[in-house]
C-alpha positions in Angstrom: 16.2 13.7 2.5 15.4 17.6 1.2 11.9 18.3 0.5 12.9 19.3 -2.9 14.5 15.3 -3.6 11.6 13.7 -4.2 10.2 15.9 -6.2 13.0 16.6 -8.4 14.2 13.1 -8.9 10.5 12.6 -9.8 10.6 15.2 -12.7 13.8 13.8 -13.5 12.1 10.6 -13.9 10.1 11.5 -16.1 12.2 13.7 -18.7 14.0 10.0 -19.0 10.9 8.3 -19.9 9.9 11.2 -22.2 13.5 10.9 -23.9 14.0 7.3 -24.3 10.0 6.9 -25.7 7.9 9.4 -27.0 4.6 7.3 -26.2 5.5 7.6 -22.0 3.8 11.0 -21.7 0.8 9.8 -23.8 -2.3 10.4 -21.6 -3.2 6.4 -22.1 0.6 5.4 -20.3 0.1 8.1 -17.5 -3.4 7.1 -16.8 -2.4 3.3 -16.6 0.9 4.1 -14.4 -1.2 6.0 -11.8 -4.4 2.9 -12.4 -1.4 0.1 -11.3 0.2 2.7 -8.8 -2.9 3.1 -6.6 -3.3 -0.3 -4.7 0.8 0.2 -3.5 -0.3 4.1 -3.3 -2.9 3.0 -0.7 -1.1 0.8 1.1 1.7 3.1 2.1 -0.1 6.3 3.0 -1.1 3.4 6.3 2.3 2.5 6.0 3.6 5.9 6.5 1.7 6.0 9.9 3.1 2.9 11.2 6.7 3.5 10.5 6.6 7.5 11.3 5.1 5.6 15.0 8.4 3.7 14.7 6.6 0.1 13.8 7.1 -2.1 10.1 5.0 -4.7 8.8 6.2 -6.9 6.4 3.0 -8.7 5.7 0.9 -6.6 3.2 1.6 -8.0 0.3 0.5 -11.6 1.7 -2.7 -9.7 3.6 -4.0 -8.6 0.6 -3.8 -11.9 -1.2 -5.6 -13.5 1.8 -8.0 -10.8 1.7 -8.8 -11.1 -2.1 -8.9 -14.4 -2.0 -11.5 -14.2 0.9 -13.3 -11.7 -0.9 -13.9 -13.8 -4.0 -15.3 -16.8 -2.3 -17.5 -14.6 0.0 -19.3 -13.2 -3.7 -19.3 -16.6 -5.4 -20.8 -18.4 -2.3 -23.0 -15.6 -2.2 -23.9 -15.4 -5.9 -27.2 -18.2 -5.8 -28.9 -16.3 -3.2 -27.9 -12.4 -3.8 -27.6 -12.8 -7.7 -25.2 -10.4 -9.4 -26.2 -6.9 -8.8 -24.9 -3.8 -6.3 -25.7 -5.7 -3.1 -23.2 -8.6 -3.4 -20.4 -6.0 -4.8 -21.1 -4.3 -1.2 -20.9 -7.5 0.8 -17.4 -8.5 -1.0 -16.6 -5.1 -0.6 -18.0 -5.3 3.4 -15.8 -8.5 3.6 -12.6 -7.5 2.6 -12.5 -4.1 4.7 -13.4 -6.5 7.8 -10.7 -8.7 7.1 -8.5 -6.2 6.7 -9.6 -4.7 10.1 -8.8 -7.6 11.7 -5.8 -8.5 10.3 -4.0 -5.5 11.3 -6.1 -5.7 14.9 -4.4 -8.8 15.1 -0.6 -7.8 14.1 -1.4 -4.5 16.5 -2.4 -6.7 19.5 0.6 -9.0 19.1 2.9 -6.0 18.9 1.3 -3.9 21.6 0.1 -6.4 24.1 2.1 -9.2 23.8 5.7 -7.0 23.5 6.5 -8.8 20.3 8.9 -7.2 17.8 7.0 -6.0 14.8 9.8 -7.4 12.5 9.0 -11.3 13.9 5.2 -10.9 14.1 4.6 -9.3 10.6 7.7 -11.6 9.0 5.5 -14.5 10.4 1.9 -13.3 9.2 3.6 -12.8 6.2 3.9 -16.3 5.8 0.4 -17.3 7.7 -1.0 -15.3 4.4 0.6 -16.5 1.4 0.1 -20.3 2.9 -3.8 -19.4 3.5 -4.2 -18.2 0.1 -2.5 -21.4 -1.1 -4.4 -23.2 0.7 -7.4 -21.8 -0.2 -6.7 -22.0 -4.2 -5.5 -25.6 -3.7 -2.1 -24.4 -5.2 -3.7 -22.7 -8.0 -6.1 -19.6 -8.4 -9.4 -18.4 -7.0 -11.4 -16.6 -9.9 -14.4 -14.6 -9.5 -17.2 -15.8 -11.1 -17.6 -14.8 -14.5 -20.7 -13.0 -14.8 -19.7 -11.3 -11.3 -16.4 -9.8 -13.0 -18.0 -7.8 -16.0 -20.5 -6.2 -13.4 -17.3 -5.7 -10.9 -15.2 -4.5 -13.4 -16.3 -0.7 -13.6 -14.9 0.1 -10.2 -11.3 -0.7 -11.9 -11.7 0.4 -15.2 -15.0 3.4 -15.0 -14.5 6.6 -13.5 -15.5 9.9 -14.0 -13.8 12.5 -16.4 -11.5 9.8 -17.9 -10.0 9.8 -14.4 -10.2 5.8 -13.0 -11.8 5.1 -9.5 -8.5 3.9 -7.9 -6.9 7.0 -8.8 -9.8 8.8 -7.3 -10.0 6.6 -4.3 -5.8 6.8 -4.0 -6.2 10.6 -4.1 -9.0 10.8 -1.6 -6.6 8.8 0.7 -3.3 10.6 0.3 -5.0 14.1 0.8 -6.8 12.9 4.2 -3.8 11.0 5.3 -1.2 14.0 5.0 -4.6 16.0 7.0 -4.3 13.5 9.7 -0.7 13.4 10.0 0.0 17.0 9.7 -3.0 18.8 11.1 -4.4 16.4 13.8 -3.3 15.3 17.5 -3.1 11.3 16.1 -0.3 12.5 14.0 1.4 14.9 16.2 1.2 11.3 18.9 2.7 8.9 16.0 5.4 11.5 15.4 6.4 11.8 19.1 5.8 7.8 19.6 8.4 7.0 16.8 10.9 10.2 18.0 11.0 8.7 21.7 8.4 6.0 23.3 9.2 6.7 26.8 9.1 10.8 26.3 5.8 10.2 24.7 4.8 8.1 27.5 5.8 10.5 29.9 3.6 13.1 28.1 0.6 11.2 28.6 0.4 10.0 24.8 -1.0 6.5 24.9 1.5 4.2 23.2 0.3 1.0 22.7 -3.5 2.2 21.9 -2.0 4.9 19.1 0.4 2.0 17.8 -2.6 -0.1 17.7 -4.6 2.3 16.0 -1.6 2.2 13.1 -1.7 -1.3 12.1 -5.5 -1.5 12.1 -5.5 2.1 9.8 -3.0 -0.3 7.6 -5.3 -3.2 7.5 -8.2 -1.1 6.6 -5.9 0.2 3.9 -4.9 -2.9 2.7 -8.7 -4.1 2.3 -9.4 -1.0 0.5 -6.6 -1.3 -2.0 -7.9 -4.8 -2.6 -11.4 -3.8 -3.5 -9.9 -1.7 -6.1 -7.3 -4.7 -7.3 -9.7 -7.4 -7.5 -11.8 -6.4 -10.4 -8.8 -5.5 -12.6 -7.8 -9.5 -12.7 -10.9 -10.7 -11.4 -8.5 -13.6 -9.5 -6.3 -14.6 -6.7 -3.5 -16.9 -6.1 0.0 -17.2 -4.3 1.3 -14.9 -5.9 -1.1 -11.8 -5.8 0.8 -9.2 -3.6 4.0 -10.7 -4.4 6.7 -8.1 -3.0 4.0 -5.3 -2.4 5.4 -4.5 1.0 8.9 -4.0 -1.0 7.6 -1.5 -2.8 5.3 0.3 0.2 8.4 0.4 2.4 10.4 1.9 -0.6 7.6 4.5 -1.5 7.5 5.6 2.4 11.6 5.8 2.6 12.1 7.8 -0.4 9.5 9.9 0.4 11.1 11.3 3.3 9.9 9.2 6.3 11.9 8.4 8.2 12.5 4.5 9.0 13.5 4.6 12.2 10.4 6.9 13.0 9.5 9.8 14.7 8.9 12.4 11.1 6.6 10.8 8.4 4.5 13.0 5.1 2.2 11.4 3.6 2.6 13.7 0.7 6.4 12.6 -0.2 5.2 8.5 -0.1 2.7 9.5 -2.9 5.2 11.1 -4.7 7.7 8.0 -3.3 5.0 5.8 -4.8 5.0 8.0 -8.3 8.8 7.4 -8.5 8.6 3.7 -8.3 5.8 3.4 -10.9 7.6 5.6 -13.6 10.8 3.2 -13.0 8.8 0.2 -13.5 7.3 1.7 -16.6 10.2 2.9 -17.8 12.0 -0.6 -17.7 9.0 -2.3 -19.4 9.2 0.6 -22.3 12.5 0.8 -23.0 15.6 -1.9 -23.6 17.3 0.0 -20.5 17.2 -3.3 -17.8 15.7 -5.8 -18.1 12.1 -5.8 -16.2 13.1 -8.6 -14.1 15.6 -6.4 -12.3 12.7 -4.1 -11.0 12.6 -5.6 -7.5 16.6 -5.3 -7.2 16.4 -1.7 -8.4 13.8 -0.6 -5.6 15.8 -3.0 -3.0 19.1 -0.4 -4.5 16.6 2.5 -3.9 15.9 1.7 0.1 19.3 1.5 0.5 20.2 4.6 -0.8 17.1 6.6 0.7 18.0 5.4 3.7 21.9 6.5 3.4 20.6 9.7 2.2 18.5 10.0 5.5 21.4 9.7 7.4 23.5 12.5 5.7 20.7 14.9 6.8 17.5 15.7 8.6 14.6 15.9 6.6 12.8 19.3 5.8 9.2 20.6 6.9 
């Protein structure tokens, strides 16, 4: 997939949306699209490193649901002793990041130390996390205390100069991710491992350690995405994070990262996230296609993106 391909697709989608609905380019709609895409975007940045290093993670959506439920339970349990305020929010954030780190570490250790295929490990953990959050919620919904929810909501709805915090955090994560991928030894190691693991080993790259680090990074970013997501609805259930793994992987592949590993670009992933978000937004604003077909369209896009990757090598 060429460098200009994803950007051109994004421009064409924006033009199509503006043509189909005059409200498409309104500030309110654009802000809404960017804020909603921030969760997937943050996760997709981490997924870029995992896929570049030749890995895969199918559990991020279920992991996000479980972490959200755990975060809500921790904050509700601490409410009588801490009360409503910054300390309890910081506690919830810390719990989300710690849970994400441990979840990513567990996936990474099973893959790198026990030698189990990433597909099998993350497929299994996907089912485990989804079942755990369903069990914790007793088949229903885990809800943040009303007072806590009101205090915590500015993390999603607030911001600076009209730009909400999820968009700001997504932007920072994307910039840092691009710097790490392009300008650090870690980024080059990820590409080397994904390109040829044996050659990377002969080049003194600690393959297992680097690959483990990519899964830990992804887990941390899932925790960060949950921190931004929970104040939006203040709840978690078995349907939370549904198909997030599909959207994250689709965004990475659309952006030009090779599914087989060896080449990745974070800025392309950001463009991929925006493309998927615009498609969903266009479906919601128009009667062009039923919004219920969004998942089918995403799956089709993944297939087309992989086909395009086979037609030509990615540019710089």
